[in-house]
TIGUTOR-674375 format. One record per residue (C-alpha): x, y, z; residue number from 1; residue in three letters. Coordinates in steps of 0.2 Angstrom, whole numbers. Layout:
BEGIN
[[X Y Z] NUM 'ALA'];
...
END
This chain:
BEGIN
[[12 101 -22] 1 'MET'];
[[26 102 -35] 2 'SER'];
[[28 88 -48] 3 'HIS'];
[[45 84 -40] 4 'THR'];
[[38 83 -23] 5 'ALA'];
[[24 71 -29] 6 'ALA'];
[[36 60 -38] 7 'ILE'];
[[47 59 -22] 8 'ARG'];
[[31 56 -11] 9 'MET'];
[[25 42 -23] 10 'LEU'];
[[42 34 -23] 11 'LYS'];
[[44 35 -4] 12 'THR'];
[[26 27 -1] 13 'VAL'];
[[30 14 -13] 14 'SER'];
[[46 9 -4] 15 'ILE'];
[[37 9 12] 16 'LEU'];
[[23 -2 5] 17 'GLY'];
[[36 -14 -2] 18 'THR'];
[[45 -15 14] 19 'ALA'];
[[29 -19 23] 20 'PHE'];
[[25 -33 11] 21 'GLY'];
[[42 -40 13] 22 'LEU'];
[[40 -39 32] 23 'ALA'];
[[23 -48 31] 24 'MET'];
[[32 -63 22] 25 'VAL'];
[[47 -62 34] 26 'LEU'];
[[35 -62 49] 27 'ALA'];
[[32 -80 45] 28 'LEU'];
[[50 -85 49] 29 'VAL'];
[[57 -71 60] 30 'THR'];
[[53 -62 76] 31 'PRO'];
[[43 -50 65] 32 'LEU'];
[[28 -62 68] 33 'GLY'];
[[25 -53 85] 34 'ALA'];
[[23 -36 76] 35 'VAL'];
[[12 -43 62] 36 'LEU'];
[[1 -51 75] 37 'SER'];
[[-1 -34 83] 38 'LEU'];
[[-5 -27 66] 39 'PHE'];
[[-18 -40 64] 40 'ILE'];
[[-25 -37 81] 41 'ASP'];
[[-26 -19 77] 42 'LEU'];
[[-36 -22 62] 43 'ALA'];
[[-49 -31 72] 44 'PHE'];
[[-50 -18 86] 45 'LEU'];
[[-50 -18 101] 46 'PRO'];
[[-31 -23 103] 47 'VAL'];
[[-34 -37 115] 48 'ASP'];
[[-23 -51 109] 49 'GLY'];
[[-38 -61 102] 50 'ALA'];
[[-31 -61 84] 51 'GLN'];
[[-14 -66 79] 52 'ALA'];
[[-5 -74 65] 53 'LEU'];
[[-9 -92 65] 54 'SER'];
[[0 -106 55] 55 'PRO'];
[[-8 -115 40] 56 'GLY'];
[[-20 -106 29] 57 'ALA'];
[[-18 -89 37] 58 'ALA'];
[[0 -90 35] 59 'SER'];
[[-1 -95 17] 60 'LEU'];
[[-13 -80 14] 61 'MET'];
[[-1 -69 23] 62 'THR'];
[[13 -75 12] 63 'ALA'];
[[2 -72 -4] 64 'ILE'];
[[-4 -55 1] 65 'SER'];
[[13 -49 7] 66 'GLY'];
[[21 -54 -10] 67 'GLY'];
[[7 -46 -19] 68 'LEU'];
[[9 -30 -9] 69 'MET'];
[[27 -30 -12] 70 'CYS'];
[[25 -32 -31] 71 'GLY'];
[[11 -19 -32] 72 'PHE'];
[[22 -6 -23] 73 'CYS'];
[[37 -10 -34] 74 'VAL'];
[[25 -8 -49] 75 'LEU'];
[[19 9 -43] 76 'ILE'];
[[37 14 -40] 77 'TYR'];
[[42 10 -58] 78 'LEU'];
[[27 18 -66] 79 'VAL'];
[[31 33 -56] 80 'THR'];
[[49 33 -61] 81 'GLU'];
[[47 29 -79] 82 'ARG'];
[[30 36 -84] 83 'ILE'];
[[22 48 -71] 84 'TYR'];
[[39 58 -70] 85 'SER'];
[[38 62 -89] 86 'THR'];
[[19 61 -92] 87 'ASP'];
[[9 64 -76] 88 'PRO'];
[[-8 62 -85] 89 'ALA'];
[[-4 45 -91] 90 'LEU'];
[[4 40 -75] 91 'GLY'];
[[-11 46 -65] 92 'ARG'];
[[-23 36 -78] 93 'ARG'];
[[-13 20 -74] 94 'LEU'];
[[-11 22 -56] 95 'LEU'];
[[-28 28 -50] 96 'LEU'];
[[-38 13 -57] 97 'PRO'];
[[-25 1 -50] 98 'ALA'];
[[-26 9 -33] 99 'LEU'];
[[-45 8 -33] 100 'LEU'];
[[-44 -10 -39] 101 'ALA'];
[[-34 -14 -23] 102 'TRP'];
[[-43 -3 -11] 103 'TYR'];
[[-61 -7 -15] 104 'ILE'];
[[-60 -26 -13] 105 'PRO'];
[[-47 -26 1] 106 'ASP'];
[[-59 -14 11] 107 'SER'];
[[-75 -24 7] 108 'LEU'];
[[-66 -40 12] 109 'GLY'];
[[-60 -32 28] 110 'SER'];
[[-78 -27 32] 111 'LEU'];
[[-84 -44 28] 112 'ALA'];
[[-71 -52 39] 113 'SER'];
[[-75 -40 54] 114 'GLY'];
[[-58 -31 52] 115 'ALA'];
[[-67 -14 50] 116 'TRP'];
[[-52 -4 56] 117 'PHE'];
[[-42 -11 42] 118 'ASN'];
[[-53 0 31] 119 'VAL'];
[[-47 15 40] 120 'ALA'];
[[-29 9 38] 121 'MET'];
[[-32 6 20] 122 'ASN'];
[[-39 23 18] 123 'THR'];
[[-24 31 26] 124 'ALA'];
[[-12 21 14] 125 'PHE'];
[[-23 26 -1] 126 'LEU'];
[[-22 44 4] 127 'GLY'];
[[-3 44 4] 128 'LEU'];
[[-4 39 -15] 129 'PHE'];
[[-19 50 -19] 130 'LEU'];
[[-12 66 -12] 131 'VAL'];
[[3 67 -24] 132 'PRO'];
[[-8 61 -39] 133 'LEU'];
[[-22 73 -36] 134 'VAL'];
[[-14 88 -29] 135 'LEU'];
[[2 89 -40] 136 'ALA'];
[[4 104 -51] 137 'ARG'];
[[11 101 -68] 138 'PRO'];
[[29 102 -71] 139 'ALA'];
[[35 119 -77] 140 'ALA'];
[[40 118 -95] 141 'PRO'];
[[59 118 -98] 142 'GLN'];
[[66 133 -107] 143 'PRO'];
[[71 129 -125] 144 'ALA'];
END
């Protein structure tokens, strides 16, 4: 994967993650709630309607986690644009620990709560970030 393609992929995944975080928050006050309920039910396979977004504490945690996801993905976008694009090694050293700091506790918490399929979804999302960070070739030197 070229460095340019890696930058494009990191930015695209960051935008999609930001949108998902915003959708989580908007689901609390819009018809997106039905979609988020389906996502929650999917995390607790089988999809049987047994889990859904509920008011109170679950809604508060949805707002907090959606906001954090939105902010984290904006940060990944900015690190990609302002650091990784010119210094891939530094960008990678900043992004990889941050991604693991999200992935490990989120996945362990998902397992502890019985939402084992969320680990699979987390792994796919993590992979979308790791592919460009791990497989990108260094940018070609610019002619003098």
